[in-house]
DOMAR-29320 format. One record per residue (C-alpha): x, y, z; residue number from 1. Coordinates in nm, 4 decimals. Example, Ala and Ser with C-alpha at 12.3 -4.5 7.8 and 13.67 -1.06 7.14 Angstrom:
<recs>
       px       py       pz num
   1.2300  -0.4500   0.7800   1
   1.3670  -0.1060   0.7140   2
</recs>
This chain:
<recs>
       px       py       pz num
  -3.9972   6.8538   5.3623   1
  -4.1364   6.5121   5.2259   2
  -4.1304   6.6667   4.8508   3
  -3.7529   6.8006   4.8703   4
  -3.6823   6.4420   4.9781   5
  -3.8619   6.2838   4.7099   6
  -3.7029   6.5400   4.4894   7
  -3.3241   6.4421   4.5876   8
  -3.4028   6.0490   4.5752   9
  -3.5120   6.1288   4.1966  10
  -3.1978   6.3092   4.1087  11
  -2.9582   6.0242   4.2760  12
  -3.1700   5.7521   4.0779  13
  -3.1313   5.9572   3.7253  14
  -2.7278   5.9967   3.8360  15
  -2.6981   5.6260   3.8944  16
  -2.8960   5.5192   3.5972  17
  -2.6736   5.7605   3.3818  18
  -2.3410   5.6081   3.5439  19
  -2.4817   5.2584   3.4915  20
  -2.5042   5.3380   3.1058  21
  -2.1516   5.4288   3.0605  22
  -2.0266   5.1310   3.2518  23
  -2.2073   4.8722   3.1084  24
  -2.1517   4.8254   2.7097  25
  -2.4279   4.7624   2.4537  26
  -2.4869   4.4909   2.2223  27
  -2.4725   4.7378   1.9173  28
  -2.2520   4.6209   1.6452  29
  -2.0022   4.8175   1.4142  30
  -1.8237   4.6922   1.0993  31
  -1.4395   4.7236   1.1019  32
  -1.2052   4.6164   0.8357  33
  -0.9380   4.3622   0.9069  34
  -0.7041   4.1106   0.7161  35
  -0.5708   3.7897   0.8704  36
  -0.2514   3.6466   0.6705  37
  -0.2616   3.3310   0.8712  38
  -0.1970   3.1478   0.5266  39
   0.1291   3.2665   0.5034  40
   0.4218   3.0176   0.4764  41
   0.7924   3.0424   0.4915  42
   0.9565   2.9422   0.1654  43
   1.3070   3.0791   0.2056  44
   1.5362   3.2149   0.5100  45
   1.9030   3.3392   0.6109  46
   2.1204   3.4144   0.9085  47
   1.9004   3.2166   1.1270  48
   1.9473   3.1435   1.4006  49
   2.2784   3.3488   1.4806  50
   2.3390   3.6026   1.2143  51
   2.3487   3.9587   1.2335  52
   2.1104   4.0062   0.9288  53
   1.7957   3.7801   0.9221  54
   1.6015   3.7362   0.6370  55
   1.2458   3.5913   0.5604  56
   1.0207   3.5226   0.2832  57
   0.6661   3.4126   0.2918  58
   0.3908   3.3374   0.0405  59
   0.0393   3.2347   0.0974  60
  -0.3250   3.3733   0.1112  61
  -0.4302   3.6646   0.3318  62
  -0.8022   3.6750   0.3912  63
  -1.0026   4.0096   0.3901  64
  -1.2607   4.0535   0.6632  65
  -1.5485   4.2617   0.7904  66
  -1.5277   4.2434   1.1791  67
  -1.8498   4.3117   1.3804  68
  -1.7418   4.3530   1.7202  69
  -2.0013   4.4257   2.0301  70
  -1.9279   4.7628   2.1908  71
  -1.6691   4.7228   2.4579  72
  -1.5185   4.3735   2.3216  73
  -1.2085   4.4985   2.1826  74
  -0.9094   4.4792   2.3948  75
  -0.5458   4.5370   2.2488  76
  -0.5197   4.3571   1.9162  77
  -0.7128   4.0503   1.9312  78
  -1.1054   4.0479   1.8740  79
  -1.3440   3.8868   2.1531  80
  -1.4212   3.5079   2.0871  81
  -1.7839   3.5847   2.0127  82
  -1.7236   3.8667   1.7376  83
  -1.8967   3.7839   1.4072  84
  -1.6171   3.7910   1.1422  85
  -1.7069   3.7937   0.7729  86
  -1.4752   3.6771   0.4907  87
  -1.4974   3.9578   0.1997  88
  -1.2057   3.7911  -0.0267  89
  -0.8537   3.6164  -0.0331  90
  -0.5521   3.7535  -0.1917  91
  -0.2195   3.6045  -0.2538  92
   0.0549   3.7571  -0.0885  93
   0.4378   3.7942  -0.0791  94
   0.6220   3.8944   0.1948  95
   1.0036   3.9979   0.2468  96
   1.1633   4.0696   0.6016  97
   1.4921   4.1552   0.7097  98
   1.6181   4.2576   1.0649  99
   1.9290   4.3731   1.1729 100
   2.0089   4.2128   1.5308 101
   2.2741   4.4951   1.6056 102
   2.0581   4.7861   1.4966 103
   1.7121   4.6437   1.5724 104
   1.6119   4.8114   1.2172 105
   1.3425   4.5806   1.0336 106
   1.1719   4.6187   0.7008 107
   0.8942   4.4571   0.5929 108
   0.7711   4.4698   0.2138 109
   0.4281   4.2726   0.1527 110
   0.3157   4.2532  -0.2234 111
  -0.0640   4.1543  -0.2642 112
  -0.2620   4.0277  -0.5799 113
  -0.5899   4.0890  -0.7079 114
  -0.8508   4.2193  -0.5922 115
  -0.6408   4.4240  -0.3597 116
  -0.3171   4.4399  -0.5581 117
  -0.0850   4.6585  -0.4136 118
   0.2329   4.6755  -0.1668 119
   0.2514   4.7213   0.2148 120
   0.5735   4.8470   0.3525 121
   0.6522   4.9060   0.7036 122
   0.9968   4.9912   0.9065 123
   1.0227   4.9432   1.2409 124
   1.3092   4.8995   1.5477 125
   1.2963   4.5694   1.7222 126
   1.4853   4.4501   2.0408 127
   1.4444   4.1121   1.9078 128
   1.3391   3.9145   1.6353 129
   0.9974   4.0424   1.5221 130
   0.9106   3.7246   1.3286 131
   0.9925   3.4377   1.5701 132
   0.8955   3.6689   1.9079 133
   0.6213   3.9114   2.0546 134
   0.8971   4.1475   2.1482 135
   0.7553   4.5382   2.1178 136
   0.8565   4.7671   1.8516 137
   0.8593   5.1046   1.7674 138
   0.7355   5.2295   1.4177 139
   0.9242   5.4120   1.1731 140
   0.7430   5.4332   0.8696 141
   0.4298   5.2805   0.6716 142
   0.2725   5.3008   0.3513 143
  -0.0045   5.0895   0.2170 144
  -0.1413   5.1049  -0.1774 145
  -0.3761   4.8231  -0.1217 146
  -0.7010   5.0221  -0.0915 147
  -0.7788   4.7891   0.2150 148
  -0.7256   4.9617   0.5465 149
  -0.7681   4.6088   0.7276 150
  -0.4023   4.5763   0.6743 151
  -0.3245   4.8874   0.8846 152
  -0.3762   4.7264   1.2145 153
  -0.0978   4.5326   1.2638 154
   0.1394   4.8724   1.2211 155
  -0.0662   5.0361   1.5261 156
   0.0352   4.7777   1.7551 157
   0.3147   4.7686   1.5766 158
   0.4254   4.4278   1.4371 159
   0.4917   4.2753   1.1138 160
   0.2306   4.1047   0.9173 161
   0.4980   3.7821   0.8989 162
   0.5064   3.7614   1.2980 163
   0.4294   3.3947   1.4211 164
   0.3956   3.2481   1.0824 165
   0.7212   3.0291   1.1045 166
   0.9122   2.8648   1.3971 167
   1.2898   2.8746   1.4917 168
   1.3343   2.5304   1.4131 169
   1.1793   2.5815   1.0497 170
   1.3685   2.8880   0.9873 171
   1.7066   2.7677   1.0760 172
   1.6496   2.4592   0.8736 173
   1.5731   2.6453   0.5632 174
   1.8525   2.9252   0.6639 175
   2.1009   2.6320   0.6350 176
   2.0120   2.4988   0.2966 177
   2.0642   2.8717   0.1858 178
   2.3923   2.8720   0.3189 179
   2.5151   2.5168   0.1876 180
   2.3762   2.6263  -0.1655 181
   2.2515   2.3708  -0.3861 182
   2.3838   2.0292  -0.3495 183
   2.6331   1.8868  -0.6473 184
   2.5081   1.6032  -0.8162 185
   2.7191   1.3213  -0.8458 186
   2.9286   1.2660  -1.1571 187
   2.7658   1.0292  -1.3940 188
   2.9155   0.6677  -1.4643 189
   3.1225   0.6047  -1.7403 190
   2.9569   0.5173  -2.0180 191
   2.9798   0.1244  -2.0989 192
   3.1878   0.0234  -2.4280 193
   2.9324   0.0107  -2.6990 194
   2.9387  -0.2928  -2.9537 195
   2.7526  -0.0494  -3.2030 196
   2.9717   0.0750  -3.4835 197
   2.8441   0.3803  -3.6866 198
   2.9403   0.3826  -4.0689 199
   2.9687   0.6615  -4.2628 200
   2.6492   0.7262  -4.4850 201
   2.5666   0.9658  -4.7645 202
   2.4832   1.3381  -4.6939 203
   2.0778   1.3845  -4.6358 204
   1.9938   1.0177  -4.5046 205
   1.9782   0.8934  -4.1393 206
   2.2860   0.7253  -3.9465 207
   2.2436   0.3773  -3.9573 208
   2.3169   0.1245  -3.6504 209
   2.5351  -0.1849  -3.7323 210
   2.5324  -0.4395  -3.4535 211
   2.8515  -0.6757  -3.4247 212
   2.7590  -1.0156  -3.3810 213
   2.7760  -0.9813  -2.9979 214
   2.4518  -0.7769  -2.9690 215
   2.1241  -0.8697  -3.0313 216
   1.9109  -0.5785  -3.2109 217
   1.5764  -0.5331  -3.0241 218
   1.2653  -0.5138  -3.2725 219
   1.1807  -0.1454  -3.3938 220
   0.8462  -0.1943  -3.2219 221
   0.7970  -0.3451  -2.9056 222
   0.4559  -0.5962  -2.8687 223
   0.2155  -0.4874  -2.6003 224
   0.2265  -0.6216  -2.2756 225
  -0.0650  -0.8586  -2.1637 226
  -0.0429  -0.6656  -1.8138 227
  -0.2502  -0.3394  -1.7552 228
  -0.1000  -0.0324  -1.9111 229
  -0.1043   0.3144  -1.7606 230
  -0.3678   0.5417  -1.9230 231
  -0.2052   0.7673  -2.2029 232
  -0.0858   1.0898  -2.1356 233
  -0.3466   1.3875  -2.2248 234
  -0.2287   1.7099  -2.3568 235
  -0.4015   2.0273  -2.5067 236
  -0.5056   2.3265  -2.4386 237
  -0.8437   2.3692  -2.2796 238
  -1.0902   2.6360  -2.4703 239
  -1.1884   2.9575  -2.2881 240
  -1.5364   2.9866  -2.3028 241
  -1.8541   3.1020  -2.0882 242
  -1.9686   2.8351  -1.8264 243
  -1.6165   2.6164  -1.8710 244
  -1.5223   2.4822  -1.5102 245
  -1.2301   2.2439  -1.4161 246
  -1.2427   2.1125  -1.1082 247
  -0.8998   2.0352  -0.8863 248
  -0.8278   1.7319  -0.6655 249
  -0.7570   1.9823  -0.3985 250
  -1.1388   2.0957  -0.3970 251
  -1.0416   2.4335  -0.5776 252
  -1.1676   2.5037  -0.9345 253
  -1.0801   2.6788  -1.2578 254
  -1.3570   2.8698  -1.3977 255
  -1.4246   3.1088  -1.7058 256
  -1.4893   3.4459  -1.5412 257
  -1.6655   3.7248  -1.7423 258
  -1.6321   3.9965  -1.4878 259
  -1.4957   4.3096  -1.5599 260
  -1.5996   4.2749  -1.9296 261
  -1.3179   4.0228  -2.0314 262
  -1.3368   3.6483  -2.0284 263
  -1.0630   3.5234  -1.8328 264
  -0.9397   3.2399  -1.6148 265
  -1.0155   3.2553  -1.2712 266
  -0.9268   3.0155  -0.9397 267
  -1.2167   2.9796  -0.6660 268
  -1.2059   2.7922  -0.3545 269
  -1.4241   2.5212  -0.2477 270
  -1.6922   2.7514  -0.1476 271
  -1.6964   2.9690  -0.4711 272
  -1.4976   3.2438  -0.2856 273
  -1.2149   3.4369  -0.5544 274
  -0.8672   3.3243  -0.5096 275
  -0.6928   3.4420  -0.8192 276
  -0.7806   3.5995  -1.1375 277
  -0.5386   3.5592  -1.4177 278
  -0.4686   3.8082  -1.6978 279
  -0.6649   3.8459  -2.0058 280
  -0.5014   3.6048  -2.2774 281
  -0.4107   3.3470  -2.0372 282
  -0.4251   2.9969  -2.1932 283
  -0.4934   2.6589  -1.9928 284
  -0.3465   2.3471  -2.0816 285
  -0.3464   1.9832  -1.9500 286
  -0.0403   1.8023  -1.9599 287
   0.0906   1.4527  -1.8019 288
  -0.1844   1.2880  -1.6058 289
  -0.4094   1.5822  -1.5283 290
  -0.1730   1.8503  -1.4577 291
  -0.2972   2.1747  -1.5184 292
  -0.1174   2.4741  -1.6343 293
  -0.1847   2.8498  -1.6680 294
   0.0472   3.0701  -1.8697 295
   0.0419   3.4171  -2.0189 296
   0.2998   3.6396  -2.1710 297
   0.5498   3.6847  -1.8776 298
   0.4294   3.4317  -1.6339 299
   0.3050   3.0917  -1.5851 300
   0.1410   2.8921  -1.2904 301
   0.0994   2.5258  -1.1985 302
  -0.2830   2.5068  -1.0886 303
  -0.2472   2.1370  -0.9594 304
  -0.3859   1.8128  -1.0727 305
  -0.7199   1.7808  -1.2097 306
  -1.0254   1.5850  -1.0423 307
  -1.1049   1.2595  -1.2619 308
  -1.4384   1.2275  -1.3909 309
  -1.6745   0.9803  -1.2326 310
  -1.7522   0.7689  -1.5324 311
  -1.6101   0.7978  -1.9192 312
  -1.9549   0.8781  -2.0291 313
  -2.0168   1.1728  -1.8295 314
  -1.9877   1.5174  -2.0109 315
  -1.6725   1.6932  -1.9169 316
  -1.7247   2.0247  -1.7674 317
  -1.4984   2.1792  -2.0646 318
  -1.6938   2.0420  -2.3575 319
  -1.9389   2.2751  -2.5647 320
  -2.2625   2.2822  -2.4870 321
  -2.4450   2.1560  -2.8016 322
  -2.6345   2.3915  -3.0317 323
  -2.9979   2.4038  -2.9604 324
</recs>
């Protein structure tokens, strides 16, 4: 009898351990692809707040992520606050969304750039504005040609990538600007009557201005003022050579990148992360007071203002290395 009781107690103990192992999550991790488009900014809007057809356009950065959630920590769409998240890359994205308040039909098209260039398109049916509210929607169709599956998670909810990226006040203000159209500039004041008379001159020579006795003619060249003068505007193309690096005032930098077998200009972030790579043959030029522009056949990009050198005698990052 004692042996039978021991056997029964042992079976119960093993069963309790098995049940406990199923309920308590382990600490093992697994990587999951994800994307965070919190860097999107509203650039245009129409039909807000009361139009039947509402339209939104966003531009900004989406972060490409690897997520390592603890087993059992995933709930709904958001990750646990202690989940390890690794940023793999950043891509520029342009998002266009339209929603019809009568039919509930919504379509969002997102175009991404290198290194995950492609298009994400989704169609939903939503009872309320899916950008400004957290309304539940019904998925109708979805395609993703970027090569990164982390963008797919929003469609499983489903919700658009642009949800929560603007406010009603911001969207209404931009919508009103679009409805009113560009403001008409005021008409220029009438030109004052000039005492200058232009006389006929022989062909092939420049016209000569003859001043009447009432007008004082300014000298051809003005003498330099005694006060401090503004620095001269520099201009010119910066040569694309290995190891060239141009720092920007906002913490980013433009570097000569030799990846993919071709030397080309690339923008990197403050931590060296890749933000944008430009086509081969793009030309970097500096104009104004340190303003940098990248141009290539079919497009151009205003990169921002160059970070000034610490001292005039310091060798710039764009100069050639002396031959040894």
